[in-house]
C-alpha positions in Angstrom: 0.0 0.1 0.1 1.4 3.6 -1.0 2.1 6.4 1.5 -0.6 8.5 -0.3 -3.2 5.7 -0.1 -2.4 5.3 3.9 -2.5 9.1 4.2 -6.1 9.5 2.5 -7.4 6.4 4.6 -6.3 8.1 7.6 -7.9 11.5 6.8 -10.9 9.5 6.1 -11.1 8.1 9.7 -10.0 11.1 11.2 -12.8 12.7 9.5 -15.5 9.9 10.6 -14.0 10.5 13.9 -14.9 14.0 14.2 -18.5 13.4 12.7 -19.1 11.0 15.1 -17.9 13.4 17.9 -20.4 16.0 16.5 -23.0 13.7 16.5 -22.3 12.5 20.1 -22.0 16.3 21.0 -25.7 17.0 19.7 -27.5 13.9 21.5 -25.7 15.1 24.5 -26.8 18.8 24.6 -30.3 17.9 23.8 -29.9 15.5 26.8 -28.8 18.3 29.0 -31.4 20.6 27.7 -33.8 18.1 29.1 -32.3 18.0 32.5 -32.3 22.0 32.4 -35.9 22.1 31.7 -36.4 19.4 34.7 -34.2 21.8 37.2 -36.3 24.9 35.7 -39.6 23.1 36.6 -38.2 22.0 40.0 -37.4 25.8 40.9 -41.0 26.9 39.8 -42.8 24.0 41.8 -40.5 24.2 45.1 -38.8 27.7 45.3 -41.8 29.8 46.7 -41.9 33.3 45.0 -42.3 36.4 47.0 -45.5 37.0 45.3 -48.6 35.0 44.7 -48.2 34.8 40.7 -50.9 33.5 38.7 -50.3 30.6 36.2 -47.2 29.3 37.9 -48.5 25.7 38.0 -49.0 26.1 34.2 -45.5 27.5 33.9 -44.0 24.5 35.4 -46.1 22.1 33.2 -44.7 24.0 30.0 -41.0 23.3 31.4 -41.8 19.8 31.8 -43.1 19.6 28.5 -40.3 21.0 27.0 -38.0 18.6 29.1 -39.7 15.6 27.3 -39.3 17.4 23.9 -35.5 17.8 24.7 -35.3 14.1 26.1 -37.6 12.9 22.8 -35.1 14.7 20.6 -31.7 13.4 22.3 -33.3 9.8 22.0 -33.9 10.1 18.3 -30.5 11.4 17.9 -29.2 8.2 18.9 -30.2 6.7 15.4 -27.5 7.0 13.0 -27.5 9.7 10.9 -28.3 8.1 7.6 -31.6 6.9 9.1 -32.7 9.9 10.5 -35.3 12.2 9.2 -34.3 15.9 8.2 -36.7 17.0 10.8 -35.0 15.4 13.6 -31.8 16.6 12.4 -32.9 20.2 12.6 -34.1 19.6 16.2 -30.8 18.5 17.0 -29.3 21.5 15.5 -31.7 23.6 17.6 -30.8 21.4 20.8 -28.1 24.3 21.8 -31.1 26.9 21.9 -33.3 24.8 23.9 -30.5 24.4 26.6 -29.8 28.2 26.3 -33.5 28.9 26.8 -33.8 26.8 29.9 -31.2 28.7 31.6 -32.4 31.9 30.5 -35.9 31.3 31.5 -35.3 30.1 34.9 -32.5 32.8 35.3 -35.4 35.1 34.5 -37.8 33.6 36.8 -35.4 33.8 39.9 -34.5 37.5 39.6 -38.1 38.7 38.9 -40.4 36.0 41.1 -38.4 34.6 43.7 -35.9 37.3 44.8 -37.5 40.2 43.0 -33.9 41.9 42.2 -35.9 43.8 39.4 -38.4 46.7 40.2 -41.8 45.9 39.7 -44.1 46.8 37.7 -41.5 47.4 34.9 -40.2 43.8 35.4 -42.6 40.9 35.2 -41.9 36.9 35.5 -42.6 34.4 32.5 -45.8 33.8 34.7 -47.4 37.1 33.9 -46.5 36.8 30.1 -48.9 33.4 30.2 -51.5 35.5 32.3 -51.4 37.9 29.5 -52.0 35.4 26.7 -54.7 33.6 28.6 -56.6 36.7 29.9 -56.3 39.1 27.0 -55.8 36.5 24.2 -59.1 38.3 22.0 -57.6 41.8 22.4 -54.1 40.8 21.7 -55.3 38.4 18.5 -57.3 41.1 17.2 -54.4 43.6 17.2 -52.0 40.9 15.3 -54.7 40.7 12.7 -55.1 44.4 12.3 -51.4 44.9 12.1 -50.9 41.8 9.5 -53.7 43.1 7.3 -52.5 46.3 7.3 -48.7 45.3 6.5 -50.2 43.4 3.8 -51.6 45.9 2.2 -48.8 48.4 2.3 -46.0 45.7 1.7 -47.4 44.2 -1.2 -48.4 47.6 -3.0 -44.6 48.7 -2.2 -43.1 45.8 -3.6 -44.8 45.9 -6.8 -44.3 49.5 -6.9 -40.7 49.3 -6.0 -40.2 46.6 -8.5 -41.9 48.2 -11.4 -39.8 51.2 -11.1 -36.6 49.1 -10.4 -37.4 47.2 -13.6 -37.9 50.5 -15.6 -34.8 52.4 -14.3 -32.7 49.4 -14.8 -34.0 48.7 -18.4 -34.5 52.0 -19.8 -32.2 55.1 -19.9 -35.0 57.3 -20.6 -37.2 56.3 -17.6 -34.0 56.3 -15.6 -33.2 60.0 -16.6 -36.7 61.0 -15.1 -37.4 58.7 -12.0 -33.4 58.4 -10.7 -33.3 62.0 -9.4 -36.7 61.5 -7.9 -35.7 58.3 -6.3 -32.5 59.7 -4.9 -34.5 62.7 -3.6 -37.5 60.7 -1.8 -36.1 57.5 -1.2 -33.3 58.3 1.6 -35.9 60.1 3.8 -37.5 58.0 6.6 -41.0 57.1 5.7 -42.0 58.4 9.1 -41.3 61.9 8.5 -44.3 62.0 6.1 -46.5 60.9 8.9 -48.1 64.6 8.9 -48.6 64.9 5.5 -49.9 61.3 4.9 -52.4 61.9 7.7 -53.7 65.0 6.1 -54.2 64.1 2.7 -55.5 60.6 2.9 -59.4 60.2 4.1 -58.2 57.5 6.5 -55.8 56.5 9.1 -55.8 53.1 7.5 -55.0 54.4 4.0 -52.3 56.8 5.3 -50.6 54.0 7.1 -50.8 52.1 4.0 -49.1 54.5 1.9 -46.2 54.8 4.5 -45.6 51.3 4.5 -45.6 51.2 0.9 -43.4 53.9 0.8 -41.0 52.5 3.2 -40.9 49.2 0.9 -40.8 50.5 -2.3 -37.3 52.3 -2.2 -35.2 49.3 -0.9 -36.9 47.1 -3.7 -36.7 49.6 -6.3 -32.9 50.2 -5.7 -31.8 46.6 -5.7 -34.1 45.7 -8.5 -32.4 48.4 -10.6 -28.9 47.3 -9.6 -30.1 43.9 -10.4 -31.3 44.5 -13.8 -28.5 46.9 -15.0 -25.8 44.3 -14.0 -27.3 41.7 -16.0 -24.4 40.5 -18.2 -25.0 41.7 -21.7 -23.9 38.5 -23.3 -27.1 37.0 -22.3 -29.1 39.7 -24.4 -27.0 39.1 -27.4 -27.5 35.5 -27.2 -31.3 35.8 -27.0 -31.4 38.5 -29.6 -29.5 36.4 -32.2 -32.3 33.8 -31.6 -35.0 36.1 -32.4 -36.1 37.5 -29.1 -38.1 40.4 -28.8 -37.9 43.3 -26.1 -40.6 41.8 -23.8 -38.9 38.2 -23.9 -35.7 40.0 -23.0 -37.1 41.8 -19.8 -39.5 38.8 -18.7 -37.3 35.9 -19.4 -33.8 37.4 -19.0 -33.4 40.2 -17.1 -36.0 39.7 -14.4 -34.9 36.1 -13.9 -31.3 37.1 -13.7 -32.0 40.1 -11.0 -34.2 38.1 -8.6 -31.3 37.3 -6.0 -31.1 41.1 -5.6 -34.6 41.7 -6.0 -35.2 39.6 -2.9 -32.6 41.2 -0.8 -34.6 44.1 -1.5 -37.5 42.5 -0.3 -36.0 41.4 2.7 -34.9 44.9 3.5 -38.3 46.3 2.7 -40.0 44.1 5.4 -38.0 45.0 8.0 -38.3 48.7 7.0 -42.3 48.3 6.4 -42.7 46.4 10.0 -41.0 49.6 11.7 -43.2 52.1 10.3 -46.3 49.7 11.2 -45.6 50.1 14.5 -45.0 53.7 14.6 -48.1 54.7 12.2 -50.3 52.4 14.7 -48.7 54.3 17.7 -49.6 57.7 15.9 -53.1 57.6 14.4 -54.5 54.2 14.1 -56.9 52.8 16.8 -56.0 49.1 16.4 -52.8 46.8 15.7 -49.8 46.0 17.9 -48.5 49.3 17.9 -51.7 50.7 19.4 -51.7 47.5 22.1 -48.1 48.6 22.9 -49.2 52.4 23.6 -52.3 51.3 25.4 -50.3 48.9 27.7 -47.8 51.5 28.4 -50.3 53.9 29.4 -52.1 51.7 31.9 -48.2 50.7 33.2 -49.4 47.1 31.9 -45.7 45.9 31.5 -46.4 42.2 30.9 -48.7 43.2 28.3 -46.3 45.4 26.8 -43.7 42.4 27.0 -45.9 39.8 25.5 -47.0 42.0 22.5 -43.2 42.6 22.0 -42.7 38.8 21.8 -45.4 38.5 19.4 -44.1 41.1 17.2 -40.7 39.5 17.4 -42.3 35.8 16.3 -44.6 37.6 13.5 -41.6 39.4 12.0 -39.7 36.3 12.2 -42.2 34.1 10.7 -42.5 36.4 7.7 -39.0 36.2 6.9 -39.0 32.8 7.3 -41.9 32.4 4.7 -40.1 34.8 2.3 -37.0 32.5 2.6 -39.3 29.6 1.7 -40.5 31.7 -1.4 -37.4 32.7 -2.4 -35.6 29.0 -2.4 -38.8 27.8 -4.2 -38.3 30.5 -7.1 -34.6 30.2 -7.1 -34.0 26.5 -7.3 -32.2 26.7 -10.0 -29.5 28.9 -8.2 -29.6 25.8 -5.3 -26.0 25.7 -3.9 -24.7 29.2 -5.0 -26.8 31.3 -2.5 -25.1 31.9 0.6 -27.6 33.5 2.7 
């Protein structure tokens, strides 16, 4: 056996050993996370709080359920990687987060409910958030539905407008001559700076908020779509023209598909900007939604309600970003392996 062959075999054995070590580490973290949640449940059950917080029993049950989930993930991880499903693999990769959450949630409970190191009513224990979700769910759910409706109208309108403007500027120099200066003048201004004019000119606070959200979304989508269309390799157009392609074909089948990666970057940026404007608009003029709920909770010093709404907002924004990632991966499946984000 040659030296090169022996070296390759040793490298393969070493790589396999590293892979086995990583797999063992994932399983171990999941089992430790189960112990962390069990310890947290014990703290909730047997360490009395300095006040009689409602839903303490429900918090302990939730921790026990998460302990069971972590244990199930650890047990499922003992199967070989070749026979594990992709979902089990994803749960194993998330096991460190389960461990971190078990430690963080228990520490939060200890410093607020058991020791009260953080002043009330500004800081509430986890039980208080469970109470909000149980007792004030109808109002919170109505606020989420209103915010989602407002965001959907504004974001879709802004994304379509920005996409059309970006394609027009990137394709036509004549259109770019007129729209580029306007885009440079209006685009960098924060959408919230238009609040007074929007609420004056539009017939309702809802339509004004839709306009502001659309304005915040349209600028990044337009700029990145324009950049994507303008940076398409001219050889693509030359080949298509050689085969008899018309201008409409060049735009719809060459320019836009090639620009889609940058278009989605603009959509992601627009989603973040639109969410920020949504909350400000609801605080300023709309009498419903999560922004209104935050202002109402702050006015009544209902800080648990405020924290509960902030958590819902974070989950809502994260869910929408995840959905946008799924749409991007489906539309850009032809670029699988090339996308790095």
